[in-house]
Structures are given as structure tokens and as C-alpha cells.
C-alpha positions in Angstrom: 187.8 -73.0 127.5 188.1 -76.4 129.0 190.8 -77.9 131.1 192.7 -81.1 130.1 190.7 -83.0 132.7 187.4 -81.8 131.4 188.4 -82.6 127.8 189.4 -86.1 129.0 186.1 -86.7 130.7 184.1 -85.3 127.7 185.9 -87.4 125.0 187.2 -90.4 126.8 190.8 -89.6 125.7 193.2 -90.0 128.6 195.0 -87.0 130.0 198.3 -88.8 129.3 197.3 -89.2 125.6 196.3 -85.5 125.4 199.7 -84.6 126.8 201.4 -86.9 124.3 199.5 -85.3 121.4 200.7 -81.9 122.6 204.3 -83.1 122.9 204.4 -84.4 119.3 202.7 -81.3 117.9 199.5 -83.0 116.9 197.1 -81.1 119.3 198.3 -78.0 121.0 196.2 -76.4 123.8 194.8 -72.9 123.2 196.5 -71.7 126.4 197.4 -72.6 130.0 196.1 -71.7 133.4 198.3 -69.8 135.9 199.1 -73.2 137.4 200.3 -74.5 134.0 197.4 -76.7 133.2 196.4 -77.0 129.5 193.3 -75.3 128.2 191.4 -76.1 125.1 189.0 -74.0 123.1 186.4 -74.9 120.4 189.0 -74.9 117.7 191.2 -77.3 119.6 188.2 -79.6 120.2 187.3 -79.6 116.5 190.8 -80.6 115.7 190.6 -83.4 118.3 187.4 -84.6 116.7 189.3 -84.9 113.4 192.2 -86.7 115.1 189.8 -89.2 116.7 188.1 -89.9 113.4 191.4 -90.6 111.7 192.4 -92.8 114.6 189.1 -94.7 114.4 190.1 -95.3 110.7 193.5 -96.7 112.0 195.7 -93.9 110.6 199.1 -93.9 112.2 199.8 -90.7 114.2 202.6 -89.7 111.9 200.3 -89.8 109.0 197.6 -87.8 110.8 200.2 -85.1 111.6 201.3 -85.0 108.0 197.7 -84.8 106.7 196.5 -82.1 109.1 199.6 -79.9 108.8 199.3 -79.6 105.0 198.5 -76.2 103.8 195.7 -77.5 101.5 194.1 -79.5 104.3 190.3 -79.2 103.8 188.4 -80.1 106.9 185.1 -80.6 105.0 186.7 -82.7 102.3 188.5 -84.8 105.0 185.2 -85.3 106.8 183.5 -86.5 103.5 186.4 -89.0 103.0 186.1 -90.2 106.6 182.4 -90.7 106.2 183.0 -92.7 103.1 185.6 -94.9 104.8 183.4 -95.4 107.8 180.5 -96.4 105.5 182.8 -99.0 103.9 183.7 -100.3 107.4 180.0 -100.5 108.2 179.3 -102.5 105.1 182.2 -104.8 105.8 181.0 -105.4 109.4 177.5 -106.1 108.2 178.8 -108.6 105.8 180.6 -110.4 108.5 177.5 -110.3 110.8 175.4 -111.8 108.0 178.1 -114.4 107.4 178.1 -115.4 111.0 174.4 -115.5 111.2 174.3 -117.7 108.2 176.7 -120.2 109.8 174.5 -120.2 113.0 171.3 -120.8 111.0 172.6 -123.5 108.7 174.7 -125.2 111.3 177.5 -125.9 108.9 181.2 -126.0 109.4 182.8 -122.9 108.1 186.0 -120.8 108.4 186.0 -118.5 111.4 184.8 -115.2 110.0 187.6 -113.3 111.7 189.9 -114.8 109.0 188.2 -112.4 106.6 189.1 -109.3 108.5 190.9 -106.6 106.5 193.5 -106.4 109.3 194.8 -109.8 108.2 195.7 -108.4 104.8 197.3 -105.4 106.5 199.3 -107.7 108.7 200.4 -109.6 105.5 201.6 -106.3 104.0 203.5 -105.3 107.2 205.2 -108.7 107.5 206.0 -108.6 103.8 207.5 -105.1 104.1 209.7 -106.2 107.0 211.0 -109.1 104.9 211.5 -107.3 101.6 210.4 -103.7 101.8 213.0 -102.3 99.4 212.5 -104.8 96.6 210.7 -104.2 93.3 208.2 -106.9 94.4 207.1 -104.9 97.4 206.8 -101.7 95.3 204.6 -103.7 93.0 202.5 -104.8 95.9 202.0 -101.2 97.1 201.0 -100.1 93.6 198.4 -102.8 93.2 197.1 -102.4 96.8 196.7 -98.6 96.3 194.4 -99.2 93.3 192.0 -101.5 95.2 189.0 -100.3 97.1 188.3 -101.6 100.7 185.6 -103.9 99.4 188.1 -105.4 96.8 190.7 -105.9 99.5 188.1 -107.7 101.6 187.4 -110.0 98.6 191.1 -110.6 98.0 191.6 -111.5 101.7 188.7 -114.0 101.5 190.2 -115.6 98.4 193.6 -115.9 100.0 192.1 -117.5 103.1 190.1 -119.9 100.9 193.4 -121.1 99.5 194.7 -121.8 103.0 191.5 -123.5 103.8 192.1 -125.8 100.9 195.6 -126.5 102.3 193.8 -127.5 105.5 191.7 -130.0 103.6 194.9 -131.6 102.4 196.9 -131.7 105.6 195.8 -135.2 106.4 197.9 -136.4 103.6 201.5 -135.9 102.6 203.0 -132.5 101.7 204.7 -134.1 98.7 201.4 -135.3 97.2 200.4 -134.1 93.8 197.4 -132.3 95.3 199.6 -130.4 97.8 202.1 -129.5 95.2 199.4 -128.2 92.9 198.1 -126.1 95.8 201.5 -124.6 96.3 201.6 -123.4 92.7 198.0 -122.2 93.0 199.1 -120.0 96.0 202.1 -118.7 94.1 200.0 -117.9 91.0 197.4 -116.1 93.2 200.1 -113.9 94.9 201.7 -113.1 91.5 198.4 -112.2 89.9 197.0 -110.1 92.8 199.9 -108.9 94.9 203.5 -109.1 93.5 205.7 -111.3 91.4 206.1 -114.2 93.7 209.4 -115.8 92.7 210.5 -119.2 94.1 212.9 -117.4 96.4 210.1 -115.2 97.9 207.8 -118.2 98.1 210.4 -120.0 100.1 210.6 -117.1 102.5 206.9 -117.0 102.8 206.8 -120.6 103.7 209.2 -120.0 106.6 207.0 -117.1 107.7 203.9 -119.2 107.6 205.3 -121.7 110.1 207.2 -119.2 112.3 204.4 -119.0 114.9 202.5 -116.0 116.3 199.4 -114.4 114.9 200.3 -114.9 111.2 200.4 -118.7 111.8 197.3 -118.6 113.9 195.4 -116.8 111.1 196.2 -119.5 108.6 195.3 -122.2 111.1 192.1 -120.4 111.7 191.3 -120.7 108.0 192.2 -124.4 107.5 192.4 -125.9 111.0 195.3 -126.4 113.4 198.5 -127.5 111.6 197.5 -125.9 108.2 200.3 -123.3 108.3 202.9 -125.9 109.1 201.6 -128.2 106.3 201.6 -125.4 103.8 205.2 -124.5 104.7 206.2 -128.2 104.4 204.5 -128.4 101.0 206.3 -125.3 99.8 209.7 -126.7 101.0 209.1 -129.9 99.1 208.1 -128.0 96.0 211.1 -125.8 95.9 213.6 -128.3 97.2 
């Protein structure tokens, strides 16, 4: 049996976090000392290992609770799936490392490789859900997204960022130019083909989102240079009137 302090020192998980896991029913101690301090046995530590692996894979706590409380939860199967996901993350990271090394060796101007991070597509989904989570379009997005592998999602993100990089190449001109207007329709077609039916109404909302500031705007500007998000938003506004 180990005390909460010993578990914290062993795993690097703070005592406060361990207490929180107990309070929400995610990780209960095996017992308590006479003084009321939590004690953890090997079974609890194995469960903590599973929790930490799920957290490393960015699973929300509520999802981890749901998964681990299922009667058919298979620890070995879960571990196999975690290994597979971690391998995919490893491959993705290696791809980014190779990409960055290529830029360094060739000395060419290129998009910041952080723009191709899977988290950017996740952010896109979260922002989209906040805007229109109960619509048929968002349900369509979820359905398409669930059928893609992590590698396919990486490729999709890269293609999306490439479109914004192309907006960046046009931002020295006018948002009502033929080229800028064609780029707007290219973006709309890409979203419709790969994510959800992007109506003019939704595209108008996306345009406002692009220029609203914060990390979302920064990601687009990272792909095409400062001012790209604002230019894309202006081009969309002109296109849709």
C-alpha cells in the first residue's frame, strides 16, 4: 500500500489531482490510514496507469470515466488501442520533425509546421460545434470525422492550411479580385466535400470566426502570414454580399 504522497512522487501526478480523481469517482483509494490519508494498492496503481495513458491521448475525464466503468471494459484491448494511437502520434511527430529538418536544410520559406498539428482540426471542430452543434451540418461533420484515421485527419488539416496559405499569397491584392473570389469558392467546396455541407450562411459565419481574433485567427495567419485571416474574411464577405 502506498500513501497519496508516495503515489504523487512516483507518478508525478499532484496530490490535488489524485484527490480530484477520487472526488469524481475516477480513481478511488484502496483504503485510508487512521489519520484519514488515502492509500493505494497495486490495483489502484494499474487503474491510474490506464487513466494517465488515456489522458496522454487527450481523452476528456468524463470520457475516461465512461470507458473504464463499462462492464465490458477490457484492459488488454484498451492497452492495444492505446499503443496503436500512440504509434500514430509517434508517426505524426516524426513527420513534423522531418518536415522541419527539410526546411532547415533547404533554407526555403515554408508554413510553420505547427499549422499542421492535429489539434488545429480539433479546435476547428470545437469552434464549429459551439456555433452550430445541433444542426444537420455538424452531425454530417461528426460522421465524416469518425470514419477518418488520424493520418487522414493530418492530411486533411494540411490541405486546409494550404488553402489558407494560398489566401495569404493573395492578400496583397483586393478581396474582390477574381482570384480571391475563386479562392473563397475553393474553400467552400473543400469544406463541403470533406467536412459538411457548407452553405453560404455557414460560410458567412465562418468568415466572421476567422477574423474574430484569438488562436483560431493566429493559426490561419501562421499558414498564410499576418493578415491572412482578415483578408479571407473580407473576401468571403464580398463573395456573399
